[in-house]
Backbone of each chain as ProteinMPNN parsed JSONL, in Angstrom:
{"seq_chain_A": "MTYISSFLSGLLCSMGFGAGAVLIIFLTSYSGMEQTQAQGINLFFYLPIALFSIIKYKREGLIDFKAALSFIPSGLIGVLIGYALAGFLPTNYLKTVFGLFLLAVGIKELFSKNQ", "coords_chain_A": {"N_chain_A": [[112.628, 86.593, 70.403], [110.077, 87.546, 70.662], [109.357, 86.131, 72.873], [111.014, 87.094, 74.908], [110.227, 89.791, 75.045], [107.52, 89.525, 75.746], [107.651, 88.322, 78.228], [109.163, 90.148, 79.699], [107.525, 92.41, 79.547], [105.308, 91.484, 80.922], [106.386, 91.1, 83.413], [107.245, 93.7, 84.185], [104.87, 95.168, 83.936], [103.217, 93.948, 85.832], [104.329, 94.778, 88.123], [103.571, 97.281, 88.358], [105.01, 98.934, 86.91], [104.076, 99.99, 84.547], [103.296, 101.545, 81.641], [103.756, 100.078, 79.502], [105.874, 100.178, 77.832], [107.914, 98.417, 76.926], [106.639, 96.371, 75.363], [105.361, 97.885, 73.366], [107.522, 99.181, 72.166], [108.867, 96.971, 71.149], [106.913, 95.951, 69.368], [106.584, 98.054, 67.509], [109.183, 98.552, 66.618], [110.587, 96.005, 66.04], [108.556, 94.456, 64.906], [107.451, 96.163, 63.198], [104.97, 97.499, 63.396], [102.016, 99.58, 63.187], [101.592, 102.517, 65.141], [99.123, 102.912, 66.603], [98.085, 100.397, 66.414], [99.933, 98.87, 67.798], [99.593, 100.046, 70.288], [96.973, 99.308, 70.89], [97.209, 96.506, 71.032], [98.972, 96.31, 73.164], [97.394, 97.392, 75.217], [95.366, 95.497, 75.362], [96.804, 93.257, 76.082], [97.513, 93.969, 78.584], [95.234, 93.521, 80.166], [94.737, 90.663, 81.112], [97.139, 90.382, 82.507], [97.054, 92.411, 84.44], [94.774, 91.657, 85.866], [95.502, 89.201, 86.958], [97.681, 90.049, 88.554], [96.427, 91.822, 90.308], [94.777, 90.115, 91.776], [96.707, 88.603, 93.105], [98.006, 90.622, 94.61], [95.964, 91.509, 96.177], [95.645, 89.59, 98.084], [97.793, 90.093, 99.624], [97.132, 92.387, 100.715], [97.882, 94.696, 99.507], [96.504, 96.431, 97.988], [94.664, 99.364, 97.803], [91.567, 99.525, 97.758], [89.577, 101.342, 98.233], [90.68, 103.797, 97.574], [91.206, 103.281, 94.909], [88.628, 102.924, 93.853], [87.711, 105.5, 94.116], [88.984, 106.847, 92.18], [88.332, 105.697, 89.783], [85.692, 106.316, 88.475], [85.919, 109.067, 87.47], [88.148, 108.612, 85.984], [87.214, 106.932, 83.991], [85.587, 108.663, 82.585], [87.551, 110.301, 81.692], [88.804, 108.597, 79.883], [86.926, 108.483, 77.848], [86.932, 111.139, 77.084], [89.518, 111.299, 76.165], [89.328, 109.684, 73.956], [87.571, 111.167, 72.404], [89.112, 113.434, 72.024], [91.208, 112.414, 70.587], [90.688, 112.599, 67.928], [90.895, 115.328, 67.387], [93.116, 116.549, 68.845], [96.59, 116.773, 68.243], [98.34, 113.921, 68.76], [101.039, 113.826, 69.127], [101.746, 116.22, 70.295], [100.564, 115.993, 72.797], [102.009, 113.83, 73.717], [104.601, 114.854, 73.917], [104.279, 116.817, 75.871], [103.411, 115.287, 78.071], [105.61, 113.629, 78.232], [107.646, 115.414, 78.955], [106.72, 116.132, 81.43], [106.885, 113.669, 82.792], [109.624, 113.303, 82.727], [110.523, 115.443, 84.279], [109.321, 114.896, 86.801], [110.389, 112.381, 87.263], [113.158, 112.85, 87.462], [113.181, 114.486, 89.697], [112.208, 112.743, 91.638], [114.203, 110.863, 91.627], [116.353, 112.135, 92.756], [115.44, 112.716, 95.254], [115.4, 112.879, 98.834], [114.095, 111.607, 101.118], [112.396, 108.659, 102.483]], "CA_chain_A": [[112.429, 88.007, 70.75], [108.701, 87.668, 71.142], [109.313, 85.572, 74.208], [111.642, 88.014, 75.85], [109.425, 90.994, 75.249], [106.286, 89.225, 76.488], [107.996, 88.066, 79.619], [109.589, 91.412, 80.296], [106.347, 93.263, 79.693], [104.478, 90.943, 81.998], [107.101, 91.348, 84.661], [107.196, 95.11, 84.512], [103.483, 95.573, 84.097], [102.614, 93.462, 87.06], [104.864, 95.499, 89.258], [103.077, 98.644, 88.33], [105.894, 99.706, 86.037], [103.376, 99.849, 83.273], [103.698, 102.321, 80.475], [103.789, 99.139, 78.382], [106.912, 100.613, 76.913], [108.639, 97.311, 76.3], [105.88, 95.714, 74.298], [105.129, 98.808, 72.253], [108.804, 99.356, 71.472], [109.091, 95.748, 70.383], [105.955, 95.855, 68.27], [106.805, 99.041, 66.458], [110.526, 98.434, 66.044], [110.883, 94.721, 65.429], [107.475, 93.934, 64.077], [107.061, 97.215, 62.266], [103.531, 97.78, 63.438], [101.51, 100.933, 63.346], [101.554, 102.955, 66.531], [97.838, 102.646, 67.24], [97.91, 98.949, 66.475], [100.765, 98.439, 68.914], [98.958, 100.526, 71.514], [95.808, 98.461, 71.139], [97.687, 95.196, 71.473], [99.517, 96.495, 74.487], [96.29, 97.58, 76.15], [94.676, 94.224, 75.522], [97.755, 92.403, 76.8], [97.485, 94.418, 79.96], [94.076, 93.034, 80.903], [94.966, 89.474, 81.937], [98.275, 90.616, 83.397], [96.587, 93.215, 85.567], [93.832, 90.863, 86.647], [96.31, 88.25, 87.708], [98.456, 90.769, 89.561], [95.53, 92.377, 91.316], [94.369, 89.019, 92.645], [97.859, 88.297, 93.953], [98.267, 91.709, 95.546], [94.834, 91.647, 97.104], [95.914, 88.668, 99.181], [98.81, 90.685, 100.488], [96.593, 93.621, 101.242], [98.628, 95.815, 98.937], [95.658, 97.296, 97.19], [93.75, 100.262, 98.5], [90.408, 99.549, 96.88], [88.802, 102.565, 98.444], [91.31, 104.829, 96.749], [91.012, 102.913, 93.506], [87.249, 103.215, 93.471], [87.444, 106.931, 94.035], [89.583, 107.364, 90.959], [87.817, 105.066, 88.571], [84.642, 107.006, 87.704], [86.465, 110.183, 86.694], [89.088, 108.037, 85.03], [86.448, 106.432, 82.852], [85.183, 109.832, 81.805], [88.782, 110.725, 81.036], [89.037, 107.716, 78.737], [86.028, 108.924, 76.775], [87.434, 112.432, 76.615], [90.719, 110.992, 75.384], [88.873, 109.151, 72.686], [87.02, 112.29, 71.639], [90.209, 114.328, 71.679], [92.135, 111.769, 69.659], [90.42, 113.098, 66.593], [91.325, 116.718, 67.238], [94.443, 116.904, 69.347], [97.719, 116.017, 67.701], [98.862, 113.105, 69.843], [102.456, 114.134, 69.333], [101.829, 117.325, 71.238], [100.237, 115.427, 74.105], [103.126, 112.98, 74.104], [105.733, 115.684, 74.326], [103.934, 117.444, 77.151], [103.435, 114.242, 79.091], [106.994, 113.186, 78.326], [108.383, 116.41, 79.735], [106.231, 115.999, 82.8], [107.48, 112.455, 83.351], [111.057, 113.558, 82.875], [110.693, 116.33, 85.425], [108.982, 114.188, 88.034], [111.347, 111.29, 87.402], [114.427, 113.387, 87.96], [112.946, 114.961, 91.062], [112.087, 111.564, 92.497], [115.484, 110.165, 91.672], [117.255, 112.839, 93.653], [114.813, 113.092, 96.514], [116.11, 112.296, 99.969], [113.388, 110.776, 102.093], [111.765, 107.36, 102.243]], "C_chain_A": [[111.03, 88.232, 71.308], [108.629, 87.214, 72.578], [109.868, 86.541, 75.23], [110.77, 89.214, 76.125], [108.138, 90.695, 76.003], [106.584, 89.054, 77.954], [108.333, 89.354, 80.343], [108.402, 92.338, 80.544], [105.492, 92.81, 80.848], [105.093, 91.262, 83.346], [106.944, 92.801, 85.102], [105.79, 95.601, 84.79], [102.94, 95.185, 85.452], [103.146, 94.207, 88.266], [104.419, 96.946, 89.258], [103.96, 99.535, 87.487], [105.327, 99.671, 84.642], [104.013, 100.584, 82.135], [103.843, 101.404, 79.273], [104.885, 99.406, 77.388], [107.557, 99.465, 76.162], [107.9, 96.699, 75.13], [105.68, 96.629, 73.093], [106.408, 99.032, 71.459], [109.07, 98.147, 70.58], [108.192, 95.702, 69.152], [106.247, 96.837, 67.153], [108.179, 98.912, 65.821], [110.737, 97.12, 65.318], [109.785, 94.214, 64.509], [106.955, 94.967, 63.095], [105.593, 97.54, 62.244], [103.215, 99.259, 63.515], [101.43, 101.261, 64.831], [100.247, 102.581, 67.224], [97.57, 101.146, 67.362], [98.687, 98.39, 67.67], [100.144, 98.85, 70.241], [97.784, 99.639, 71.888], [96.207, 97.103, 71.676], [98.216, 95.272, 72.891], [98.423, 96.632, 75.536], [95.581, 96.257, 76.421], [95.504, 93.262, 76.355], [97.683, 92.694, 78.284], [96.393, 93.751, 80.78], [94.307, 91.765, 81.73], [96.111, 89.651, 82.937], [97.827, 91.353, 84.65], [95.673, 92.4, 86.469], [94.568, 89.884, 87.556], [97.03, 88.942, 88.871], [97.59, 91.306, 90.685], [95.107, 91.295, 92.296], [95.483, 88.665, 93.614], [98.062, 89.359, 95.028], [97.167, 91.846, 96.588], [95.091, 90.783, 98.325], [96.92, 89.237, 100.167], [98.316, 91.976, 101.102], [97.288, 94.847, 100.696], [97.767, 96.776, 98.15], [94.68, 98.09, 98.039], [92.522, 100.433, 97.598], [89.58, 100.811, 97.013], [89.351, 103.681, 97.561], [91.048, 104.55, 95.273], [89.613, 103.291, 93.043], [86.973, 104.693, 93.356], [88.011, 107.529, 92.757], [88.905, 106.88, 89.695], [86.729, 105.827, 87.803], [85.169, 108.15, 86.839], [87.431, 109.679, 85.639], [88.369, 107.561, 83.775], [85.993, 107.575, 81.96], [86.385, 110.332, 81.023], [89.064, 109.895, 79.79], [88.18, 108.166, 77.556], [86.473, 110.264, 76.203], [88.647, 112.203, 75.721], [90.359, 110.492, 74.0], [88.356, 110.283, 71.8], [88.135, 113.206, 71.156], [91.116, 113.756, 70.608], [91.921, 112.242, 68.235], [90.994, 114.481, 66.367], [92.779, 116.963, 67.593], [95.542, 116.102, 68.676], [98.369, 115.253, 68.849], [100.319, 113.404, 70.145], [102.648, 115.238, 70.357], [101.615, 116.813, 72.654], [101.392, 114.586, 74.629], [104.295, 113.799, 74.624], [105.476, 116.317, 75.687], [104.026, 116.436, 78.286], [104.849, 113.75, 79.314], [107.829, 114.129, 79.178], [108.002, 116.319, 81.211], [106.891, 114.805, 83.489], [108.96, 112.653, 83.646], [111.315, 114.384, 84.125], [110.448, 115.605, 86.744], [109.988, 113.079, 88.315], [112.659, 111.752, 87.999], [114.289, 113.843, 89.403], [112.913, 113.78, 92.036], [113.417, 110.87, 92.686], [116.411, 110.797, 92.691], [116.636, 113.226, 94.982], [115.424, 112.292, 97.648], [115.318, 111.264, 100.77], [112.829, 109.468, 101.553], [112.567, 106.477, 101.279]], "O_chain_A": [[110.82, 88.979, 72.264], [107.94, 87.815, 73.402], [109.269, 86.777, 76.279], [110.584, 89.615, 77.274], [107.696, 91.509, 76.814], [105.872, 89.57, 78.816], [107.856, 89.614, 81.448], [108.286, 92.962, 81.599], [105.011, 93.614, 81.648], [104.403, 91.643, 84.291], [106.562, 93.087, 86.236], [105.545, 96.343, 85.74], [102.292, 95.979, 86.133], [102.495, 94.261, 89.309], [104.863, 97.739, 90.088], [103.709, 100.732, 87.353], [106.024, 99.359, 83.676], [105.131, 100.281, 81.719], [104.032, 101.874, 78.151], [104.848, 98.933, 76.252], [107.73, 99.512, 74.944], [108.455, 96.529, 74.045], [105.813, 96.202, 71.946], [106.385, 99.07, 70.229], [109.446, 98.283, 69.415], [108.653, 95.448, 68.039], [106.166, 96.485, 65.976], [108.332, 99.136, 64.62], [111.032, 97.107, 64.123], [110.055, 93.619, 63.466], [106.108, 94.663, 62.255], [105.029, 97.825, 61.188], [104.065, 100.076, 63.869], [101.226, 100.379, 65.665], [100.261, 102.0, 68.309], [96.912, 100.694, 68.299], [98.187, 97.567, 68.436], [100.167, 98.086, 71.206], [97.617, 99.263, 73.049], [95.629, 96.606, 72.642], [97.939, 94.403, 73.717], [98.518, 96.054, 76.618], [95.24, 95.941, 77.561], [94.985, 92.55, 77.215], [97.778, 91.798, 79.124], [96.595, 93.446, 81.956], [94.092, 91.787, 82.942], [96.063, 89.143, 84.058], [98.172, 90.975, 85.77], [95.789, 92.451, 87.693], [94.286, 89.769, 88.749], [96.99, 88.48, 90.012], [97.963, 91.255, 91.857], [95.079, 91.523, 93.505], [95.238, 88.451, 94.802], [98.264, 89.045, 96.201], [97.411, 92.246, 97.727], [94.801, 91.178, 99.454], [96.912, 88.922, 101.357], [99.006, 92.589, 101.917], [97.292, 95.905, 101.324], [98.242, 97.817, 97.695], [93.967, 97.541, 98.879], [92.451, 101.357, 96.787], [88.969, 101.287, 96.056], [88.607, 104.404, 96.898], [90.718, 105.447, 94.498], [89.433, 103.895, 91.986], [86.103, 105.109, 92.59], [87.571, 108.587, 92.307], [88.903, 107.562, 88.67], [86.839, 105.97, 86.585], [84.908, 108.205, 85.638], [87.526, 110.235, 84.545], [88.839, 107.756, 82.654], [86.013, 107.468, 80.734], [86.274, 110.733, 79.865], [89.505, 110.42, 78.768], [88.645, 108.222, 76.417], [86.4, 110.495, 74.996], [88.789, 112.824, 74.668], [91.002, 110.833, 73.007], [88.661, 110.348, 70.609], [88.11, 113.692, 70.026], [91.717, 114.489, 69.824], [92.855, 112.281, 67.434], [91.517, 114.78, 65.294], [93.563, 117.489, 66.803], [95.436, 114.881, 68.554], [98.883, 115.853, 69.793], [100.776, 113.254, 71.279], [103.572, 115.207, 71.17], [102.361, 117.139, 73.578], [101.715, 114.616, 75.816], [104.898, 113.469, 75.645], [106.357, 116.345, 76.547], [104.637, 116.697, 79.323], [105.249, 113.483, 80.447], [108.619, 113.694, 80.016], [108.844, 116.416, 82.103], [107.387, 114.91, 84.61], [109.471, 112.223, 84.681], [112.2, 114.075, 84.923], [111.249, 115.684, 87.675], [110.39, 112.865, 89.459], [113.201, 111.134, 88.916], [115.174, 113.613, 90.227], [113.512, 113.823, 93.111], [113.722, 110.356, 93.762], [117.153, 110.111, 93.395], [117.233, 113.977, 95.754], [115.903, 111.175, 97.454], [115.818, 110.178, 101.061], [112.799, 109.218, 100.348], [112.157, 105.355, 100.984]]}, "seq_chain_B": "MRIKKILYALTVGIINSALGAGGGIAAVYALKKNGLDQKTAQATALAVILPLTAVSVVIYLLRGDFRIEEALPFIPLGLVGAFCGTKLMKQSQNKFLRKSFALLMIFAGLRYIFPV", "coords_chain_B": {"N_chain_B": [[89.586, 120.055, 97.224], [88.418, 117.668, 96.406], [88.01, 118.251, 93.769], [90.566, 118.34, 92.785], [91.312, 115.671, 92.886], [89.534, 114.587, 91.076], [90.406, 115.829, 88.757], [92.959, 114.734, 88.499], [92.266, 112.052, 88.1], [90.82, 112.253, 85.718], [92.848, 113.013, 83.994], [94.459, 110.739, 84.049], [92.785, 108.953, 82.761], [92.515, 110.127, 80.234], [95.152, 110.033, 79.261], [95.536, 107.281, 79.227], [93.762, 106.486, 77.279], [94.325, 108.082, 75.006], [97.118, 107.836, 74.617], [97.632, 105.188, 74.917], [99.437, 103.986, 76.595], [101.173, 104.509, 79.67], [99.303, 105.521, 81.261], [99.279, 104.134, 83.597], [101.534, 105.026, 84.938], [100.833, 107.66, 85.398], [98.713, 107.157, 87.066], [99.93, 106.016, 89.32], [101.375, 108.191, 90.196], [99.287, 110.008, 90.778], [97.971, 108.608, 92.824], [99.922, 108.548, 94.78], [100.071, 111.22, 95.388], [97.781, 111.317, 96.664], [98.31, 110.285, 99.079], [99.098, 107.608, 99.321], [101.622, 105.081, 99.893], [104.621, 104.285, 98.067], [104.713, 101.487, 97.242], [102.068, 100.524, 97.675], [100.757, 102.322, 96.066], [101.678, 101.626, 93.517], [100.655, 99.034, 93.255], [97.907, 99.491, 93.595], [97.438, 101.167, 91.469], [97.238, 99.447, 89.349], [94.737, 98.382, 89.755], [93.164, 100.595, 89.335], [93.688, 101.255, 86.688], [92.823, 99.024, 85.292], [89.852, 98.813, 84.724], [89.695, 101.133, 83.165], [91.385, 100.568, 81.07], [90.033, 98.426, 79.971], [87.801, 99.651, 78.845], [89.122, 101.341, 77.034], [90.241, 99.429, 75.361], [87.962, 98.353, 74.126], [87.172, 100.581, 72.658], [89.39, 100.884, 70.92], [89.186, 98.472, 69.534], [86.697, 98.723, 68.286], [87.311, 100.764, 66.626], [88.86, 99.518, 64.952], [91.597, 99.367, 65.167], [93.261, 97.325, 65.919], [93.539, 93.705, 66.063], [92.241, 91.168, 68.165], [93.489, 88.671, 67.997], [96.049, 89.326, 67.396], [97.176, 90.111, 69.732], [97.124, 87.966, 71.436], [99.36, 85.998, 71.3], [101.313, 87.057, 72.985], [100.508, 86.884, 75.542], [100.699, 84.41, 77.212], [103.504, 84.074, 78.095], [103.665, 86.527, 79.189], [102.077, 86.346, 81.395], [103.585, 84.633, 82.908], [105.707, 86.296, 83.404], [104.339, 88.135, 84.933], [103.763, 86.624, 87.149], [106.299, 86.287, 88.254], [106.91, 88.935, 88.623], [105.033, 89.803, 90.524], [105.854, 88.362, 92.694], [108.377, 89.428, 93.144], [107.689, 92.022, 93.717], [106.423, 91.808, 96.181], [108.551, 91.408, 97.836], [109.935, 93.727, 97.594], [111.313, 96.885, 98.697], [110.015, 100.102, 99.608], [111.779, 102.205, 99.041], [113.487, 101.221, 97.064], [111.629, 100.667, 95.066], [110.727, 103.217, 94.566], [112.963, 104.555, 93.49], [113.453, 102.967, 91.262], [111.103, 103.337, 89.906], [111.334, 106.007, 89.377], [113.41, 106.003, 87.534], [112.16, 104.643, 85.52], [110.198, 106.507, 84.815], [111.775, 108.536, 83.788], [112.94, 107.279, 81.607], [110.614, 106.603, 80.129], [109.619, 109.166, 79.751], [111.595, 110.354, 78.133], [111.327, 108.772, 75.89], [108.777, 109.46, 75.06], [109.171, 112.086, 74.362], [111.171, 111.988, 72.437], [110.343, 110.077, 70.178], [111.334, 106.942, 69.009]], "CA_chain_B": [[90.348, 118.796, 97.293], [87.752, 116.669, 95.557], [88.23, 118.657, 92.374], [91.921, 117.955, 92.432], [91.304, 114.231, 92.659], [88.813, 114.363, 89.821], [91.278, 116.241, 87.66], [93.994, 113.714, 88.373], [91.653, 110.863, 87.51], [90.52, 112.558, 84.32], [94.11, 112.995, 83.255], [94.862, 109.344, 83.914], [91.93, 108.357, 81.735], [92.852, 110.698, 78.925], [96.439, 109.485, 78.845], [95.347, 105.864, 78.953], [93.038, 106.31, 76.029], [94.978, 108.749, 73.889], [98.48, 107.374, 74.37], [97.683, 103.737, 74.956], [100.3, 103.514, 77.677], [101.574, 105.66, 80.454], [98.23, 105.797, 82.202], [99.681, 103.531, 84.859], [102.477, 105.921, 85.613], [100.055, 108.801, 85.873], [97.89, 106.69, 88.178], [100.796, 105.871, 90.493], [101.654, 109.556, 90.623], [98.073, 110.56, 91.38], [97.69, 107.906, 94.073], [100.899, 108.993, 95.77], [99.648, 112.562, 95.79], [96.646, 111.106, 97.537], [98.745, 109.774, 100.362], [99.54, 106.218, 99.365], [103.064, 104.925, 99.772], [105.047, 103.827, 96.742], [104.334, 100.111, 96.913], [100.61, 100.443, 97.589], [100.357, 103.106, 94.902], [101.948, 100.851, 92.304], [99.709, 97.92, 93.179], [96.557, 100.028, 93.43], [97.338, 101.733, 90.125], [96.781, 98.366, 88.483], [93.292, 98.262, 89.927], [92.547, 101.774, 88.732], [93.853, 101.218, 85.239], [92.143, 97.879, 84.67], [88.592, 99.154, 84.037], [89.939, 102.16, 82.15], [91.963, 99.9, 79.912], [88.987, 97.61, 79.352], [87.026, 100.557, 77.992], [89.992, 101.765, 75.937], [90.365, 98.304, 74.432], [86.734, 98.299, 73.331], [87.241, 101.695, 71.703], [90.375, 100.556, 69.895], [88.663, 97.382, 68.702], [85.624, 99.248, 67.444], [87.927, 101.634, 65.622], [89.579, 98.642, 64.039], [93.03, 99.62, 65.256], [94.002, 96.066, 66.003], [92.672, 92.531, 66.248], [92.583, 90.444, 69.386], [94.427, 87.568, 67.712], [97.411, 89.851, 67.346], [97.685, 90.285, 71.089], [97.153, 86.691, 72.153], [100.653, 85.3, 71.468], [102.182, 87.627, 74.009], [99.948, 86.734, 76.884], [101.199, 83.333, 78.074], [104.746, 84.424, 78.774], [103.392, 87.738, 79.94], [101.557, 85.911, 82.693], [104.736, 84.11, 83.648], [106.39, 87.496, 83.864], [103.538, 88.732, 85.995], [103.944, 85.78, 88.321], [107.587, 86.648, 88.83], [106.84, 90.335, 89.023], [104.289, 89.966, 91.769], [106.706, 87.831, 93.764], [109.408, 90.432, 93.359], [107.039, 93.182, 94.302], [106.157, 91.55, 97.594], [109.793, 91.52, 98.588], [110.613, 95.013, 97.405], [111.149, 97.998, 99.634], [109.529, 101.339, 99.005], [112.864, 103.034, 98.524], [113.918, 100.619, 95.803], [110.559, 100.875, 94.086], [110.645, 104.625, 94.23], [114.047, 104.908, 92.587], [113.227, 102.251, 90.002], [110.001, 104.001, 89.227], [111.85, 107.282, 88.889], [114.159, 105.695, 86.32], [111.157, 104.307, 84.505], [109.576, 107.745, 84.366], [112.743, 109.253, 82.949], [113.022, 106.542, 80.349], [109.351, 106.781, 79.406], [109.541, 110.572, 79.374], [112.474, 110.566, 76.985], [110.734, 108.089, 74.72], [107.623, 110.234, 74.564], [109.652, 113.322, 73.752], [111.897, 111.611, 71.225], [109.938, 108.737, 69.77], [112.315, 106.354, 68.11]], "C_chain_B": [[89.737, 117.737, 96.387], [88.049, 116.966, 94.092], [89.598, 118.175, 91.91], [91.968, 116.467, 92.078], [90.639, 113.907, 91.325], [89.689, 114.722, 88.632], [92.389, 115.229, 87.422], [93.439, 112.505, 87.635], [91.327, 111.066, 86.04], [91.774, 112.449, 83.471], [94.575, 111.563, 83.018], [94.08, 108.685, 82.784], [92.283, 108.83, 80.338], [94.148, 110.102, 78.402], [96.293, 108.028, 78.443], [94.718, 105.643, 77.59], [93.789, 106.893, 74.832], [96.363, 108.192, 73.575], [98.623, 105.865, 74.41], [98.56, 103.173, 76.061], [100.716, 104.732, 78.476], [100.51, 106.037, 81.467], [98.584, 105.279, 83.576], [100.608, 104.424, 85.654], [101.739, 107.114, 86.196], [99.233, 108.396, 87.091], [98.712, 106.56, 89.456], [101.077, 107.245, 91.077], [100.466, 110.144, 91.368], [97.776, 109.915, 92.731], [98.666, 108.322, 95.168], [100.538, 110.37, 96.29], [98.483, 112.444, 96.759], [97.015, 110.415, 98.835], [99.201, 108.335, 100.42], [101.054, 106.129, 99.285], [103.364, 104.271, 98.428], [104.516, 102.448, 96.366], [102.822, 99.974, 96.727], [100.116, 101.191, 96.361], [100.547, 102.3, 93.626], [100.966, 99.704, 92.151], [98.291, 98.424, 92.902], [96.351, 100.617, 92.038], [96.813, 100.685, 89.148], [95.258, 98.238, 88.537], [92.557, 99.439, 89.288], [92.547, 101.644, 87.217], [93.07, 100.085, 84.568], [90.814, 98.233, 83.999], [88.784, 100.182, 82.93], [90.479, 101.522, 80.879], [90.917, 99.058, 79.197], [88.162, 98.463, 78.391], [87.86, 100.999, 76.79], [90.111, 100.676, 74.888], [89.147, 98.215, 73.523], [86.759, 99.383, 72.257], [88.201, 101.369, 70.561], [89.864, 99.467, 68.95], [87.583, 97.881, 67.754], [86.182, 100.118, 66.33], [88.699, 100.805, 64.613], [91.083, 98.847, 64.064], [93.852, 98.347, 65.327], [93.012, 94.921, 66.136], [93.162, 91.763, 67.466], [93.607, 89.347, 69.143], [95.872, 88.037, 67.74], [98.025, 89.958, 68.729], [97.901, 88.959, 71.814], [98.515, 86.021, 72.336], [101.499, 85.797, 72.615], [101.738, 87.304, 75.428], [100.523, 85.611, 77.745], [102.476, 83.683, 78.838], [104.583, 85.689, 79.602], [102.911, 87.368, 81.338], [102.674, 85.322, 83.558], [105.518, 85.27, 84.235], [105.656, 88.13, 85.032], [103.695, 87.939, 87.289], [105.242, 86.139, 89.028], [107.555, 88.068, 89.38], [106.138, 90.519, 90.354], [105.105, 89.442, 92.951], [107.762, 88.853, 94.157], [108.857, 91.621, 94.121], [106.834, 93.006, 95.796], [107.408, 91.764, 98.424], [110.365, 92.919, 98.585], [110.308, 96.062, 98.457], [110.682, 99.23, 98.891], [110.639, 102.142, 98.358], [113.341, 102.529, 97.16], [112.899, 100.877, 94.703], [110.524, 102.314, 93.621], [111.722, 105.012, 93.23], [113.87, 104.224, 91.235], [112.156, 102.938, 89.192], [110.445, 105.326, 88.641], [112.602, 107.061, 87.579], [113.202, 105.369, 85.178], [110.535, 105.565, 83.934], [110.494, 108.518, 83.432], [112.84, 108.59, 81.587], [111.772, 106.762, 79.494], [109.225, 108.208, 78.896], [110.361, 110.854, 78.127], [111.894, 109.951, 75.73], [109.556, 108.858, 74.157], [108.093, 111.48, 73.843], [110.373, 113.02, 72.442], [111.513, 110.214, 70.782], [110.891, 108.166, 68.743], [111.65, 105.795, 66.875]], "O_chain_B": [[90.446, 117.007, 95.693], [88.303, 116.066, 93.291], [89.76, 117.674, 90.798], [92.59, 116.068, 91.093], [91.115, 113.072, 90.557], [89.714, 114.011, 87.627], [92.717, 114.909, 86.279], [94.039, 112.0, 86.686], [91.529, 110.173, 85.218], [91.765, 111.875, 82.382], [95.028, 111.218, 81.926], [94.638, 107.957, 81.962], [92.342, 108.047, 79.391], [94.234, 109.711, 77.238], [96.858, 107.592, 77.44], [95.094, 104.733, 76.851], [93.874, 106.266, 73.777], [96.743, 108.086, 72.409], [99.642, 105.328, 73.975], [98.433, 102.003, 76.421], [100.615, 105.862, 77.996], [100.774, 106.777, 82.414], [98.246, 105.886, 84.592], [100.486, 104.561, 86.871], [101.983, 107.523, 87.331], [99.069, 109.176, 88.03], [98.263, 106.941, 90.537], [101.027, 107.442, 92.291], [100.616, 110.708, 92.452], [97.376, 110.599, 93.674], [98.292, 108.435, 96.335], [100.679, 110.656, 97.479], [98.228, 113.339, 97.564], [96.143, 110.006, 99.601], [99.651, 107.878, 101.47], [101.702, 106.989, 98.687], [102.468, 103.771, 97.748], [103.938, 102.269, 95.295], [102.356, 99.387, 95.751], [99.176, 100.758, 95.694], [99.677, 102.292, 92.755], [100.495, 99.428, 91.048], [97.569, 97.859, 92.081], [95.248, 100.578, 91.491], [96.045, 100.997, 88.238], [94.591, 98.021, 87.525], [91.454, 99.281, 88.764], [91.54, 101.89, 86.554], [92.702, 100.192, 83.398], [90.658, 97.977, 82.806], [88.127, 100.12, 81.891], [90.09, 101.88, 79.767], [90.907, 98.981, 77.969], [87.865, 98.048, 77.271], [87.366, 101.029, 75.663], [90.086, 100.946, 73.687], [89.272, 98.027, 72.313], [86.414, 99.139, 71.101], [87.874, 101.552, 69.389], [90.076, 99.525, 67.738], [87.551, 97.517, 66.578], [85.615, 100.203, 65.241], [89.133, 101.298, 63.572], [91.77, 98.536, 63.091], [94.989, 98.295, 64.858], [91.81, 95.132, 66.3], [94.359, 91.722, 67.752], [94.487, 89.114, 69.972], [96.79, 87.28, 68.055], [99.245, 89.903, 68.883], [98.756, 88.851, 72.693], [98.803, 85.521, 73.424], [102.313, 85.053, 73.162], [102.503, 87.437, 76.383], [100.811, 85.844, 78.919], [102.523, 83.599, 80.065], [105.284, 85.891, 80.594], [103.288, 87.993, 82.329], [102.695, 85.496, 84.777], [105.936, 85.242, 85.393], [106.268, 88.6, 85.991], [103.753, 88.508, 88.38], [105.277, 86.277, 90.251], [108.094, 88.358, 90.448], [106.584, 91.288, 91.205], [105.06, 89.992, 94.052], [108.004, 89.106, 95.338], [109.482, 92.144, 95.043], [107.044, 93.932, 96.579], [107.346, 92.236, 99.56], [111.171, 93.275, 99.444], [109.215, 96.121, 99.021], [110.924, 99.38, 97.693], [110.471, 102.692, 97.269], [113.566, 103.308, 96.234], [113.24, 101.248, 93.58], [110.32, 102.599, 92.441], [111.451, 105.702, 92.247], [114.109, 104.828, 90.189], [112.268, 103.104, 87.978], [110.006, 105.726, 87.563], [112.452, 107.832, 86.631], [113.41, 105.768, 84.032], [110.362, 105.687, 82.721], [110.059, 109.076, 82.425], [112.822, 109.255, 80.551], [111.859, 107.065, 78.304], [108.788, 108.444, 77.77], [109.894, 111.501, 77.19], [111.96, 110.53, 74.646], [109.352, 108.909, 72.944], [107.504, 111.891, 72.843], [110.194, 113.73, 71.452], [112.271, 109.266, 70.986], [111.217, 108.807, 67.744], [112.326, 105.256, 65.999]]}, "name": "protein", "num_of_chains": 2, "seq": "MTYISSFLSGLLCSMGFGAGAVLIIFLTSYSGMEQTQAQGINLFFYLPIALFSIIKYKREGLIDFKAALSFIPSGLIGVLIGYALAGFLPTNYLKTVFGLFLLAVGIKELFSKNQMRIKKILYALTVGIINSALGAGGGIAAVYALKKNGLDQKTAQATALAVILPLTAVSVVIYLLRGDFRIEEALPFIPLGLVGAFCGTKLMKQSQNKFLRKSFALLMIFAGLRYIFPV"}
């Protein structure tokens, strides 16, 4: 099971289908881990996977580094804000809001016509 | 316009840190809003999320949420998966990626709303 979930996670992650859902689901369901522990492991797992994928994609010219660089600084600040908020904001609330957002956008994208 | 981009980026960071996952999806969304096509957005999202995740990892480690040894076993096969994934990605069309990504968003969305 560990093998399947690692492989699947690596596969999905590298294609940009992150959300690390597979690994976290596996860790919390089968291994019975704490949510934050599973999240941490998933984040760490992401690092080598992403690095590898980025190197591969760079060769194909699939990465818009200019765009990436424009997002990173504010993103980093966001990470710190997220950390600060984690103490105050009930994560469940944030999850539900984000979940609803994803659901809405997902459905819209699924039924969109062009491209 | 700049403000909008900053807000998007902030949101990506917050989600990445607070939820531990899902930041990538938010990043792809934000990049597409910024004019990138589906495939480039998905690949570039990886580059955006990498430094953010590195910082998040440090935070999680300092908080003692997990230990690095716990993550290590998953990496080898994960890299194999990544190797296959990147190959697949190169061949994929935007339309396919877009619909697949849409399904992913729906699945992830449902999971966030109804955590199992």
